[in-house]
C-alpha distance (Angstrom), angle and dihedral (degrees) to the residues before:
residue distance angle dihedral
M1 . . .
V2 3.76 . .
S3 3.81 90.1 .
V4 3.86 89.1 49.4
K5 3.79 90.9 55.4
V6 3.78 91.8 46.3
A7 3.89 91.6 51.5
L8 3.80 93.2 44.4
A9 3.77 89.8 65.0
G10 3.78 88.6 77.2
V11 3.83 108.3 10.8
P12 3.81 126.4 62.4
P13 3.87 114.1 -118.0
I14 3.83 99.8 -108.1
L15 3.85 94.6 42.2
L16 3.84 86.4 50.7
A17 3.82 89.0 54.6
A18 3.79 91.6 49.4
L19 3.76 92.0 49.3
R20 3.79 93.5 45.7
F21 3.81 96.4 51.8
G22 3.80 94.0 37.9
L23 3.83 88.6 58.4
G24 3.85 90.1 40.9
A25 3.77 92.1 55.2
I26 3.82 92.1 46.4
C27 3.80 90.0 50.9
I28 3.81 92.1 49.2
Y29 3.83 92.7 47.1
G30 3.80 91.2 49.6
W31 3.82 91.4 51.2
T32 3.82 92.3 48.8
R33 3.85 91.0 51.4
L34 3.85 89.1 51.6
S35 3.75 96.6 44.3
G36 3.85 99.5 37.3
V37 3.83 93.7 -121.4
R38 3.83 110.0 155.5
L39 3.80 120.7 -131.7
H40 3.77 96.2 -152.6
F41 3.81 125.5 127.7
E42 3.77 134.5 -176.2
A43 3.79 117.7 -87.2
G44 3.77 90.4 -122.4
T45 3.82 92.5 60.7
R46 3.85 95.0 55.8
L47 3.85 95.6 98.1
M48 3.81 90.9 40.4
L49 3.77 89.3 61.5
C50 3.85 90.6 60.9
V51 3.83 90.9 64.8
P52 3.85 99.2 63.8
A53 3.83 88.7 38.0
L54 3.81 92.2 58.9
I55 3.83 92.5 42.3
L56 3.80 87.6 52.8
V57 3.75 92.0 52.2
A58 3.80 92.0 51.5
Q59 3.77 93.9 41.9
I60 3.78 95.9 51.9
V61 3.83 96.5 40.8
T62 3.77 91.3 52.1
M63 3.77 92.2 45.3
N64 3.85 95.1 49.2
I65 3.85 93.3 44.9
G66 3.78 91.6 45.0
A67 3.80 91.4 49.9
Q68 3.86 89.6 58.6
F69 3.77 90.5 62.6
T70 3.80 102.9 43.1
S71 3.83 136.5 44.3
A72 3.78 120.9 -87.3
S73 3.80 92.0 -116.1
H74 3.80 91.0 55.4
A75 3.86 90.6 45.6
V76 3.83 89.8 52.5
V77 3.82 93.3 50.4
F78 3.85 94.4 47.1
M79 3.84 95.0 40.5
Q80 3.76 91.8 50.0
S81 3.82 91.0 53.7
Y82 3.84 88.3 80.9
P83 3.91 92.5 103.5
F84 3.72 86.5 63.7
F85 3.86 90.3 59.7
V86 3.85 91.5 40.3
A87 3.77 90.3 58.0
V88 3.84 92.0 50.6
I89 3.90 95.7 43.9
A90 3.79 93.0 43.7
H91 3.71 93.0 53.1
Y92 3.78 88.9 65.4
T93 3.77 100.6 35.4
I94 3.85 109.9 32.4
P95 3.80 113.6 59.2
D96 3.84 96.0 -152.9
D97 3.80 94.5 45.6
R98 3.77 105.1 71.2
L99 3.81 128.8 154.6
S100 3.79 116.2 -96.5
M101 3.84 130.3 -172.8
N102 3.80 89.5 -93.4
K103 3.77 92.3 51.0
V104 3.84 91.7 47.8
L105 3.82 90.9 51.2
G106 3.73 89.9 47.1
L107 3.78 91.2 50.8
I108 3.80 91.7 51.7
L109 3.80 91.0 51.1
A110 3.78 94.8 45.9
G111 3.80 91.4 45.7
T112 3.76 92.2 51.5
G113 3.80 88.5 50.1
M114 3.78 92.3 54.5
V115 3.80 93.3 49.1
W116 3.83 91.8 46.9
T117 3.84 90.6 50.3
M118 3.83 92.0 50.5
G119 3.83 87.5 55.8
D120 3.80 87.1 69.2
G121 3.81 90.1 70.7
L122 3.82 99.8 44.1
G123 3.77 110.5 136.6
E124 3.81 92.5 25.7
S125 3.85 105.6 94.8
G126 3.80 93.0 -170.8
A127 3.76 93.5 51.3
I128 3.79 92.6 48.2
S129 3.89 90.1 48.4
G130 3.83 89.9 51.2
D131 3.82 91.3 47.7
L132 3.80 91.9 50.7
L133 3.78 93.8 46.8
V134 3.85 92.0 50.8
L135 3.86 89.1 45.2
F136 3.86 89.2 53.1
S137 3.84 88.2 48.1
A138 3.86 88.3 55.0
T139 3.76 89.2 54.4
L140 3.75 90.8 51.6
L141 3.81 90.6 48.1
A142 3.83 88.3 53.7
T143 3.81 89.7 50.0
Q144 3.74 90.6 49.2
I145 3.85 91.9 50.8
V146 3.81 91.5 52.1
V147 3.86 91.2 47.7
L148 3.82 90.0 49.4
K149 3.77 91.0 49.3
H150 3.73 88.6 60.8
L151 3.79 96.8 41.4
V152 3.72 96.0 46.7
Q153 3.80 89.8 66.7
R154 3.85 86.9 65.5
I155 3.84 104.5 29.9
E156 3.86 128.1 48.7
P157 3.83 108.6 -102.7
V158 3.80 97.3 -123.0
A159 3.83 92.4 47.6
L160 3.79 90.9 46.9
I161 3.77 94.6 54.3
F162 3.82 93.1 41.5
W163 3.82 94.7 53.5
Q164 3.80 91.9 40.6
Q165 3.80 88.0 59.5
I166 3.81 95.9 40.7
L167 3.84 90.0 51.4
A168 3.85 91.0 47.0
L169 3.81 95.2 47.5
P170 3.89 98.9 73.5
V171 3.76 88.0 48.7
F172 3.82 92.1 53.0
I173 3.81 90.7 47.2
A174 3.89 92.4 49.5
L175 3.81 91.9 50.0
W176 3.78 90.8 47.6
M177 3.77 92.4 52.0
W178 3.77 91.0 45.8
T179 3.84 100.7 46.6
E180 3.83 107.3 16.4
W181 3.78 109.3 29.9
D182 3.77 94.9 113.1
L183 3.80 97.1 43.4
A184 3.73 118.8 112.4
V185 3.89 119.4 -108.3
S186 3.73 128.3 -162.0
F187 3.82 129.8 -178.2
T188 3.80 120.7 -155.5
P189 3.79 124.9 169.4
E190 3.79 90.9 -100.2
I191 3.79 92.3 50.9
L192 3.80 92.5 47.1
A193 3.76 89.1 49.7
A194 3.80 91.7 51.6
I195 3.84 91.7 49.8
F196 3.78 91.0 48.0
Y197 3.78 90.1 50.7
Q198 3.87 94.5 48.7
G199 3.85 91.7 45.6
A200 3.79 106.7 38.2
V201 3.82 100.4 28.4
I202 3.79 104.8 29.3
A203 3.84 105.8 26.2
G204 3.82 91.3 32.7
F205 3.79 114.7 34.2
C206 3.83 103.0 16.0
F207 3.85 96.9 44.5
V208 3.86 90.8 51.1
V209 3.84 93.2 46.0
S210 3.82 94.2 47.2
T211 3.82 92.3 47.0
W212 3.86 89.7 48.3
L213 3.74 89.1 53.7
L214 3.82 90.9 51.1
K215 3.82 89.7 61.7
W216 3.85 90.3 64.4
H217 3.80 107.9 21.9
N218 3.73 144.1 57.5
A219 3.84 112.1 -84.2
T220 3.80 96.9 -139.5
K221 3.81 93.7 48.3
I222 3.85 93.6 48.0
S223 3.87 89.9 49.8
A224 3.80 94.6 46.3
F225 3.80 93.1 44.9
F226 3.83 87.3 81.0
F227 3.84 91.9 62.6
T228 3.84 91.0 132.0
T229 3.83 93.2 60.8
P230 3.86 95.7 90.6
L231 3.73 88.8 54.1
F232 3.77 96.0 52.4
G233 3.85 90.9 38.7
V234 3.76 94.4 54.5
T235 3.83 92.0 44.7
L236 3.77 90.5 52.7
S237 3.84 91.0 46.7
W238 3.81 88.1 55.4
L239 3.82 94.9 44.2
I240 3.84 99.0 41.7
L241 3.82 106.2 27.6
G242 3.89 99.7 24.1
D243 3.78 95.0 -121.1
Q244 3.79 114.5 175.5
I245 3.81 115.9 -114.2
T246 3.86 106.0 -142.0
I247 3.78 131.2 -177.6
H248 3.81 89.6 -104.5
L249 3.82 92.5 51.6
L250 3.81 94.8 42.0
G251 3.86 93.7 47.1
G252 3.77 93.2 45.2
M253 3.76 92.3 46.8
V254 3.82 92.9 51.7
L255 3.84 93.1 45.6
L256 3.77 92.7 49.3
A257 3.85 92.0 48.1
I258 3.81 91.5 49.2
G259 3.77 92.1 45.0
L260 3.82 90.5 53.1
W261 3.75 91.5 46.5
V262 3.78 91.2 52.1
I263 3.90 90.4 48.9
N264 3.75 87.9 53.0
G265 3.78 92.5 48.7
């Protein structure tokens, strides 16, 4: 989320999404050419690929727009709450991923952390709107993970992520031309580095690795495994962007991290 905030200083949110996943798809394609991995899929799965692509569009657009209206540290905490929603959704949709007492306790702690963090922005309508948009994006990310968990049993992980991004890209471009065509764009070395990180590292490498793990492992545990991400994200927000670390933010971040750790236990 820190890289998103850096890039948003010069690039509108939907154009940023298009650049990110255009670069991500190029990196994935280049890797498949070098490694010999095929990008084929069964004819019967063609329509299925449209579902995660559309979810991806909605998730990234709401995340980028929400990040414009809240601090990077808030965006980190709310975006990294997605394992909370994965655990809830997976309980009803994945037979071997049910809620246990540990998961319920972790959900309570994580949920309390999210509410506490949101209290930091009370009285600031823009901040609350941004928080809620990023939180909604986290629910869409959780939904996407559960959908990918089902699809990855039928489609090779690299092919699944590649075609998801390729199908989403024209939608991002159309939305950009419709809503942001006249907005100013500026590229500095910092912004270009942030876009490269989001595209090559996150949309390319991380998306493929996390989807490959979904093929073999429990969706809730994989998501909750990254329980330390809020801690690192908030620290980077403070170091790079100068975000204030308040009692609400610190308490919410710690509760969320503990909750995700309990879910993973």
